N, C-alpha and C positions, 0 to 999 in steps of 0.2 A: 884337800878332798873333804866334802861334807861328811859328818859322822854317819848319815844314813847310807852312804856308799861303801862304808867299810865292811858291812856284813857280806855282801856278794863277793868282795875281795877275799875275805877269810875263808869262805866256803870252798875255795879251790886250793887251799894251802895244806901242807902237812902239819902235824902237831908242832914240830920244831920251828917251822916257818911262822906258825901262829904265835908262838912265844916271842919270836923276834919282832913281829908287828906290834904285839901288845906292849913289849918293852919300849918300842919307839913312841907309842901313844902315851905311855906313862911319862916319858922324858919330856914330851911336849904338853903335858897336863891336859890331854884330850881323852884319856881313857874313860872318864865318867860319862861323857857325852856319847862315846862310841858304844859303851855297854848298854846304854839306854835304847839305842837304835838297833842292836843286834837281834836277829831272830832268836826266839827262846830256845830252840833246839841246839843252838851253837854255844849257849852260855856255859854248859858243863866243860867243854873243851877250853874255853877261855879261863874259867875258874881254876882248872887244873894247872894252868901256866903261871899262876901267881900265888904268893904266900897269903896267909890269913891276914897279916897286918896290912899288907899292901892292898888287899881287896877291901878291908875295912876303911882304909884311908880314901879309897876311890868312891865307894858307894855312899860313904858318909857325906859327900858333897852334893848328893842328889836331892831333889825334892822328895818329900815324904812318900808321895804316891809311887814314884819310881823306885825309891828305896824299898818300900814294902813289896813291890812286885819282884824285884831282883832277889831279895832275901829268900823268897819261896823257891827259887831255883838253885840255891846253894845246897850241895849235898848235906844230908842230915848229920853225918859224922863231923862236918866242919861248921855247920850253921851256928851253933851256940858259941864256938870260939870266935868266929868272925863278929857276931853281934856284941860279945863282951868287949871287943876291941874298939867299938864305936864310941865316940864322945858321949858323955853322960846325957846331955840334952837330946842327942839323936836317939839314944836308946829309949829315953822316956817317950819321945814322939812315936817311935816304932811300936812300943808296947801299947800306947794309947790307941793307935790306928788299928792294931790287931784285934781290938775289942769289938770293932764294928763287924756286922755280918758280911759274909762273902758276897761279892757283887753288889755291895752297897755304895752309896755316894761317899760315905765316910772313908772308904778305902781308895777312892779315886780322886779325892780332893787334894789340893795343895794348900798348906797353911800359910803360904807366902802371899800376902795381899796388902793393899793400902786401905786403911780405914781412917776416915776423917771425922773429927768431932763436929757435931752439928752446930756448935757455937763458934767454930773457927770463921775467920774472914777468908775471902778468896785469896788474898796475898799469903796469909798464914798457911793455907792449904797448898799453894804452889811451892812455898818454901819446904813444906813437909815432904812433898813429892820429890823435890830436888834432892833432899837429904837421903831418901830411900831409893833413889833411882838406880844406883849401882847394885843394890841387894836383890831387887826383883827382876827376874828374867824378862818379864813383860808386864806392862800396865795396860789392861784392856778397859777396865771400869774403875771408878773411884766410889767406894762405898761409904755411906754416912751412918754413924752409930751414935746412940745417945749415951747418957751417963752410965747405964747398965750394960753397955756394949751390945745393945740390941740393934738389929738392922732397921733403919728408919727410911733410907732412901739411897739413890744412886745418882751420880753426876757425870754426864758426858764431859770429856776433857775439853772439848771445844767451848762448851758453855762456861766452864770454869775460867779458861784463859781469856775469854771475851768479857767477863764480868768485871765491874769496878773493884779495885783492890779491897775496899772496906765493906763490900757486900757479904753478908753472912751466908754460910753454907746452907743453912736450913731454908733460905729463900731461893736457892738455886737448884736444890735437889729435886729429883722426881720421886715422889713418895710411894711407899708400898711396892717395891720392886718384886719381880718374880723370883722366888727362891725355892729351894728344896730342902728336905730334912736329911740329916746324916744317914738315916736308916732307909731312905728311898732306894729303890732298885736302880742300878746304873742305866739300864735300858729305858726306864721311865724318864730319867734325867736327860738322856739323849733325845727322846721324843719332845721333851719340854723345850730344850735348847733349839731344836729344829722348828718347833711350832712358833716360837716367838723371835726367831732369827737373831739369837744372841751369840756373842763371842765368848761369854763366860757367864756362869750362874753361881750365885752365892749359896753356901751350905750353912744351915742354921740348926741349932738344937731345939728342944721342945719349947724353950722360953724365947725363941727368936734371936738368940745371941749368935753372932758371926763365929763360925768355926773354920771356914776355909772357902776355897773357890774351885770350881771345876771349869777348866778352860776348854776352848773348842778343840784343841789338839787331843785332849783326853777323850772328848766326846767322839771324835773321829775314830780313835782306837776302840772305843766301846762298840760303835756301829760296825767297824770291821770285824771285831771278835764275834759279835752276834750274827753277822751275815755269814762268817766262816762256819760258825757252829751250826746254823740252819742248813747251809749248803752241805756240810759234812754229814749231818744227820739224814738228810734226804738221800744221800748216796750210800748210807750205811757205813760211815767212817767215824773214827774217833778224832777228837780235836788234837790229840797228841801225835797223830799221823801226819807229819809235815815233810817237806821236801828233803831236809837234811838229817832226819832221824835215821838210826841204823835200820837195816832191812829186817833184822830179827824182830824189832819192836813193831814195825809195820805189819809183819806177818801175824804176830800175836793179836794185834788190834783188829785185823780184817777177817781172820778165820771165823770167829763166832757169827759175824754177819753173813759170811759166805755159806756157812752151814744152814743158817736160816733161809737164805735164798735157795739152797739146795732142797730144803724141805718144801718150799713153795713150788719149785720146779717139779718135784715128785707129785705134788697135789695136782698140778696141771696134767702130768702124765697119766695119773689115775683117771682123771676125767676123760682123757682121750681113749684110754683102755676100755671104758664103758661102751664105746661106739666102734669097737674093732670090726664088727660084722658090717656096719654101714660103710666103713672105709674100704673094706674088701669089695663091696658091691660097687662103689664109685671111688676108685683110686684118685681121681682128680681132686677129691676133697682135700687131700694132703697138700696139694699145691698151694691152696689158698689159706690154709691154717695160719702160716706166718703173717699173712696180710691182716687177718682179723686181730691177731695178738698185737701186731705192731700198731695198728690204728687205735685199738683200745688203750694200749699203754701210752701212746702220745696224748690222747684225749684226757686220760686220767692224770698224767703228769702236768698238763697245762692247767687243769682245774686245781690240782694240789699246789702248784707254784703260786697261783693267784691268791688262793685263800691263805696259804702260809705267810705270804708277804703281807697281806692285809692284817693278819693277826699280829705279826711282828711289829708293824708300824702303828698298831692301835686303831686301825681303820674299821675293824669289825670285832664284835663281841658275840658270845653265844646267843644272846637275846635277839640280835639282828642277823644271826647266821642263817635262819630258815630262808630269808629272802635271797641270800647269796647262793645257798644250795639249790633253790628253785631256778635261779638264773643259770647256774652251771649245768643243771639237768637239761634246761631248754636249749642251751647252746650245744651240748653234746648231741641232743636229739636232732637239732637242725643240721648240724654238720654231718651227722650220721646219715640223714636222708640224702644230702647232696653227694657226699663221697660214696655212700653205699649204692646209690643209683648208678654212679659212674662205674664202680667196681663190678656191680651185677651185670651191667650192659657189656663191659669188657670181657667178663667171663663167658657170657652167652655167645658173643661174636667170636671169641677165641676157640671155644670147645663145642659150640652149637648145642649146649645142654640147657634148656630153660629151667630145669629143677635146680641145677647148680647156681645159675644166675640169681634165681629168686631166693634161694637159701643164703647166698652171700649178701644180698641186699638187706634182707630182714635181720640177719645176724649182725651186720655192721650197724644198723640203726639201733638195735637193742643194746649192743655192746658199748657203743660210744655214749649212749644216754646213761647207762649204768656207770660207765667210767667217770663221766662228769659228776654224777651223784656221789660216788665213792670218793673221788678226789677232793670234793668240797666238804663232805661230811666227816671223814676220818680225822682231819686235823682239828675240827671243831669239837668232836667227841673227846679227843685226847686233851684238849685244853679244858674242857668241862671236868675231866678227871684229874686236873692239876698236873698234867704231864706236858713235856715239851711237844708242841704240835708237829715239829719237824722230826722228832725222834720216832723212828719206826713207821712213819706215815708212808714213805716210799715203798718199803717192803710190803706193808699191808695192802696198799692200793694195787701194786703190781701183781701180788698173789691173787687177789680177788678178780682183777681184770683178766688175767690169763685164764684162770679156771672158768670164769663166766663166758669169756669169748669162745673157748673151745666147746663148752657145753651148749651155748646158744647155736653156734654154727652147725655142729654135728647133730644136735637135737632137732633143729628145724629141718636139716637135710633128711634125717631119719623119718620124720613125720611126712615130709613131702614124698619120699620114696615109697612109703607104705601107701600113701594116698594114690600115687600113680599106679602102684602094683595092684 
């Protein structure tokens, strides 16, 4: 069974059964690979099933990026004991990696890579690769360094194998390869890898010396984490709220956002209360209030999703955001005219009330236009304030859309009723 399939298996077992499976994995020397693939919320259960020494033996065999990630999930009362039991060289690597900022390339890179001296011949390089083949889990690119260990080029494996044995590496390499600094944000690294269609990207220090490599599997993890973070924030959820976490933790994480949603709902209710007399005069208005709110919410969510994705992928910046905001406003206005016309006509044919049909049409046009405007501008404003564009955008946009949709619909209906009267 592949290590990635062990996680779903463990999720349905009791603590005693988990200990049995973990013991089997240890006996088969597969525990390290299985730990690397487990969902993070299951790690505490697995850690409870093993001793500090055994846990140190297992995680000590992982690449430094995986080791750094797993250490963060070890309970604080055990973490120092487990780290002390690691081999001295692994403790040194761990301490060095922990100096890099959170979410930086330095924390995501692996220090296992093949670097070839630019004065080597092709045959010497092949012999070097053969000697290191069993130590590296994968060889995606061959990097060329100079006497100061500075990155000077990269060689595709096919070019090296096809070259004459006496040809020097410096004549075969592609100079000035794309690289990132150790302090670069992991999300920026992922965008760079995607932009240049790379399988791995070298990480260098300020003097261009090779420090490590970030491979495509780590980039996929970064993209998944960022996508999950944005998706959770748009829904008002915490990243720690996962499938297998205890229900009590999910409740603690969701309650604050639900109270914020409750406040937004009371804001909408207050707006409706301002037009209580209008609703008494035309009770049919209450029938179409959910229609206005639903259409405005959908329009706002669509614009919010498009803009948030554009920001996340680096396709849009605040300086070019005005054009995007204008486009989403125009889209909301156009869709509002089309759907509002259909809704207004349906309301008139259903109830035979031209005032109601006109109010519904005008309210839907204005609501969907403002929804597009808010859905596009709120994440850009949050980004300009150096906040996560996805964090709170959904709640803010929904609150504004609901309040404005009720205000526009009931306000227009009130004006038309007074005019008719």
